[in-house]
C-alpha positions in Angstrom: 0.0 0.0 0.0 1.6 3.2 -1.2 0.4 6.4 0.5 1.0 10.0 -0.6 1.0 12.4 2.3 0.5 16.2 1.9 1.1 18.7 4.7 0.1 22.4 4.3 -1.1 23.4 7.8 1.1 26.5 8.2 4.4 27.6 6.7 5.9 24.4 5.4 4.7 22.5 2.3 5.6 18.8 2.7 4.9 15.8 0.4 6.0 12.3 1.1 5.5 8.7 0.0 5.2 5.9 2.7 4.8 2.3 1.9 3.0 -0.1 4.2 3.2 -3.9 3.9 1.6 -6.3 6.3 1.8 -5.5 10.0 5.3 -4.0 10.0 6.2 -0.4 10.5 5.5 1.5 7.3 8.6 2.6 5.4 9.4 6.1 4.1 10.2 6.0 0.4 10.7 9.7 -0.4 9.9 13.1 1.0 10.4 16.7 0.1 9.8 19.9 2.1 9.7 23.6 1.3 10.0 26.1 4.2 8.5 29.6 3.9 10.7 31.0 6.6 12.6 33.3 4.3 9.4 34.7 2.9 7.8 35.4 6.3 11.0 36.9 7.9 10.3 40.3 6.5 7.0 40.4 8.5 8.2 38.9 11.7 5.8 36.0 11.6 3.5 33.9 9.3 1.2 35.9 7.0 -1.7 33.4 6.3 -2.6 34.7 2.9 1.1 34.5 1.7 1.4 31.1 3.2 -1.6 29.8 1.3 -0.5 31.3 -2.0 3.0 29.7 -1.6 1.5 26.3 -0.9 -0.4 26.5 -4.2 2.9 27.2 -6.0 4.9 24.4 -4.3 2.6 21.4 -3.7 2.5 20.0 -7.2 6.2 20.4 -8.0 7.0 18.7 -4.7 4.7 15.9 -5.5 6.4 15.4 -8.9 9.8 15.5 -7.1 8.8 12.8 -4.6 7.4 10.5 -7.2 10.5 10.8 -9.3 12.8 10.2 -6.3 10.8 7.0 -5.4 10.6 5.9 -9.0 6.9 5.8 -8.9 4.0 7.4 -10.8 0.6 8.7 -9.8 -1.1 5.4 -10.9 1.0 3.6 -8.3 -0.7 5.4 -5.4 -3.2 3.5 -3.3 -4.2 6.4 -0.9 -3.8 10.1 -0.9 -3.6 11.5 2.7 -3.6 15.2 3.7 -3.6 17.3 6.9 -7.3 18.2 7.7 -6.4 20.3 10.7 -5.6 22.0 12.9 -3.8 24.9 11.2 -4.4 27.9 9.1 -7.7 27.6 7.2 -6.5 28.8 3.8 -3.3 26.8 4.0 -5.2 23.6 5.0 -7.6 24.1 2.1 -4.7 24.0 -0.4 -3.5 20.6 0.7 -7.0 19.2 1.1 -8.1 20.5 -2.3 -5.1 19.1 -4.1 -5.3 15.7 -2.3 -9.0 15.3 -3.1 -8.6 16.4 -6.7 -5.8 13.8 -7.1 -7.9 11.2 -5.5 -10.9 11.9 -7.8 -8.7 12.0 -10.9 -7.0 8.7 -10.1 -10.1 7.1 -8.5 -8.1 6.5 -5.4 -9.4 6.9 -1.8 -8.4 9.9 0.4 -7.9 10.3 4.1 -7.8 13.4 6.3 -5.2 13.3 9.1 -5.0 15.1 12.4 -1.8 17.2 12.3 -1.0 16.5 15.9 -1.3 12.8 15.5 1.2 13.1 12.6 3.7 14.6 15.1 2.8 12.0 17.7 3.6 9.1 15.4 6.5 10.7 13.6 9.2 8.9 15.7 8.1 5.7 13.9 9.9 7.2 10.9 13.2 7.1 12.8 15.9 4.4 12.6 15.0 3.5 16.2 11.2 3.4 16.2 9.4 3.0 19.6 7.1 0.2 20.6 3.7 0.7 22.3 2.9 1.6 25.0 4.8 4.8 25.8 4.5 8.2 27.3 4.6 11.0 24.7 5.7 14.5 25.2 4.1 16.4 22.3 5.6 19.9 22.0 4.5 21.4 18.7 3.7 25.1 18.2 0.8 26.1 20.4 0.5 22.6 21.9 2.3 21.0 24.9 0.8 17.8 26.1 1.8 14.6 27.9 -0.1 11.6 26.7 -0.2 7.9 27.4 -0.1 6.0 24.0 -1.2 2.4 24.1 -1.6 2.1 20.3 -2.8 3.9 17.3 -5.9 5.8 18.2 -5.5 4.7 21.9 -4.5 7.9 23.7 -5.0 9.2 27.2 -4.3 12.8 27.9 -2.2 13.1 31.1 -1.5 16.8 31.1 -1.5 19.9 28.9 -0.7 23.6 28.9 -3.3 25.9 30.4 -2.0 28.9 28.6 1.1 29.4 26.5 2.8 26.3 25.2 6.5 25.6 25.3 6.9 26.6 21.6 5.1 29.9 22.2 7.3 30.6 25.2 10.4 30.2 23.0 8.9 32.4 20.2 7.5 35.1 22.4 10.6 35.3 24.6 12.7 35.6 21.4 10.6 38.5 20.2 11.1 40.2 23.6 14.8 39.9 23.1 14.6 41.3 19.6 15.6 38.1 17.9 14.5 37.3 14.3 11.8 34.9 13.0 11.5 32.0 13.7 12.2 33.0 17.3 12.5 29.6 19.0 15.5 28.3 17.0 17.1 31.8 17.2 16.8 31.9 21.0 18.3 28.4 21.2 21.3 29.3 19.1 21.9 32.4 21.2 21.5 30.4 24.4 24.5 28.3 23.6 26.7 31.4 24.2 25.1 32.3 27.6 25.0 31.2 31.2 21.7 29.3 32.0 22.1 30.2 35.7 22.6 34.0 35.1 18.9 34.9 35.9 16.5 33.2 38.3 13.4 32.7 36.2 10.2 30.9 37.3 9.3 27.3 36.5 5.5 27.6 36.5 3.5 24.6 37.8 6.7 22.7 38.4 5.5 21.6 41.9 1.8 21.6 41.1 1.3 17.9 41.8 -0.2 17.4 38.4 1.1 17.1 34.8 -0.2 20.4 33.4 2.0 23.1 32.0 1.9 26.9 32.1 4.5 29.2 30.4 2.7 32.5 30.2 4.3 33.6 33.6 7.7 32.8 32.3 7.2 35.0 29.3 6.1 37.8 31.6 9.2 37.3 33.8 11.5 37.5 30.7 9.8 40.7 29.7 10.3 42.2 33.2 13.9 41.2 33.3 14.6 42.6 29.8 13.1 45.9 30.9 15.1 46.0 34.1 18.3 45.5 32.1 17.5 48.4 29.8 20.5 49.5 27.8 22.5 46.6 29.3 20.2 44.0 27.6 22.4 43.7 24.5 25.4 42.6 26.6 23.3 40.2 28.7 21.0 38.9 25.9 22.8 35.5 25.6 22.5 35.0 29.4 18.8 35.8 29.4 18.2 33.5 26.4 20.1 30.7 28.1 18.2 31.2 31.4 14.9 31.2 29.5 15.7 28.0 27.7 16.8 26.4 30.9 13.5 27.2 32.6 11.5 25.7 29.7 13.6 22.6 29.5 13.6 22.1 33.2 9.8 22.0 33.3 9.5 19.7 30.3 12.0 17.2 31.7 10.6 17.0 35.2 7.0 16.8 34.1 7.9 14.0 31.6 9.7 12.1 34.4 6.7 12.5 36.6 4.4 11.2 33.8 6.7 8.1 33.4 6.6 7.5 37.2 2.8 7.8 37.4 2.2 5.6 34.4 4.8 3.0 35.3 6.0 3.0 31.7 9.7 2.8 30.7 9.6 4.4 27.3 9.3 8.1 26.3 8.6 9.6 22.9 9.3 13.2 22.2 7.6 14.8 19.1 7.0 18.2 17.6 9.2 21.1 16.6 10.6 21.8 20.1 11.7 18.1 20.2 14.6 19.3 18.0 16.0 21.5 20.8 19.5 20.2 21.6 19.4 21.1 25.3 16.0 19.4 25.8 17.4 16.2 24.1 20.5 16.3 26.2 18.7 16.8 29.5 16.1 14.1 28.7 18.7 11.6 27.5 20.7 12.0 30.7 17.7 11.9 33.1 16.1 8.9 31.4 19.4 7.0 31.2 19.7 7.3 35.0 16.3 5.7 35.3 16.6 3.1 32.7 14.1 4.7 30.4 14.3 4.5 26.6 13.8 7.8 24.8 12.8 8.1 21.1 12.8 11.2 18.9 11.9 11.9 15.2 14.9 12.5 13.0 15.9 16.1 13.2 14.8 16.8 9.7 11.3 15.5 10.5 10.7 17.4 13.7 9.1 20.3 11.9 5.8 20.0 9.9 6.3 17.5 7.0 4.5 15.3 4.7 6.2 12.1 5.9 4.4 12.3 9.3 1.1 12.7 7.6 1.6 9.7 5.3 2.9 7.7 8.3 -0.1 8.5 10.5 -2.4 7.6 7.6 -0.6 4.3 7.1 -0.7 3.4 10.7 -4.3 4.3 11.1 -5.2 2.1 8.1 -3.1 -0.8 9.4 -4.7 -0.6 12.8 -8.2 -0.5 11.3 -9.2 2.7 13.2 -10.0 4.6 10.1 -10.8 3.9 6.4 -9.8 5.9 3.4 -12.8 6.7 1.2 -13.7 7.7 -2.3 -15.5 10.7 -1.1 -14.0 13.9 -2.5 -16.1 16.6 -1.0 -13.8 18.0 1.7 -13.7 20.3 4.7 -10.9 21.4 7.0 -10.7 21.8 10.7 -8.5 24.8 11.6 -9.3 24.4 15.3 -9.9 20.6 15.4 -10.5 19.8 19.1 -7.7 17.7 20.5 -10.3 15.5 22.4 -11.1 13.9 19.0 -7.6 12.6 19.1 -7.4 11.9 22.8 -10.6 9.9 23.0 -9.4 7.4 20.5 -12.4 7.7 18.4 -12.1 7.2 14.6 -11.3 10.6 13.0 -14.0 10.8 10.3 -13.0 12.0 6.9 -15.4 14.3 5.0 
């Protein structure tokens, strides 16, 4: 079964081919990704209309590129999968429209995929894929969750952010420090030159007794500290960046360890864009090694939004029998698709 996956939820256009055979882990055959970072840098953030227009320009050439790389043609496809949500409405419509048009033209079934489930299952694309069950730390954009994952579609929410997510804390703190877009990676790079103990910043909800997160207060503390420094900020910017990163990573690591202890599981999966953060990986690797816990990550190139994770999620859902691809080409998108549709383990209905 050969699955084409199309991702267009925000500012990356991703296309990939995944092949599933039997009950084994599906294999990535080819993928291509175009990032819009350079285009949006002039505006300091994503401009939705520009993002949608760029997806239109990129998705078909990327599809041709992926098919050529895999040595396959459109008639070889068995399923066309696409990101149905959440994300930017216009951007999602591009991917959904192209996927359903391809499906109709080829008389192939289509399948709408939840973007966050794509991230959640993306470590299965790595050279060291996890095994069920495991605890997942999902840190993607405006989402920070801890979940127990017993299988495809079998998810239990253990904790989530009640305000700003970890990714937002990185991005908003970077903006307060006058760093460029995208802010999170810029802050992480600057943090490598600073002292993480230079400023005493809060670790919100670290001792709350539950597995929820809150990073809005940290952002406020960074803003307050930056104002206090005034003209001295430029000289201390690396230290403040390092201290900010240390606070975020500390909370993520300790909450993840608490989730492992409460669940009794010995396997942790980290997924989403923040999962590429070097300091987070180092701290988690060290802490889990001391406790005999295995940690799994997506490949660094697959931490951001990409078509491979969408194709993989579709393949795994089809293998597990929790969703069926359909020859139904009227489509909608879900820009604010509630996470409880994912958490409850219900089949995610395609339009």
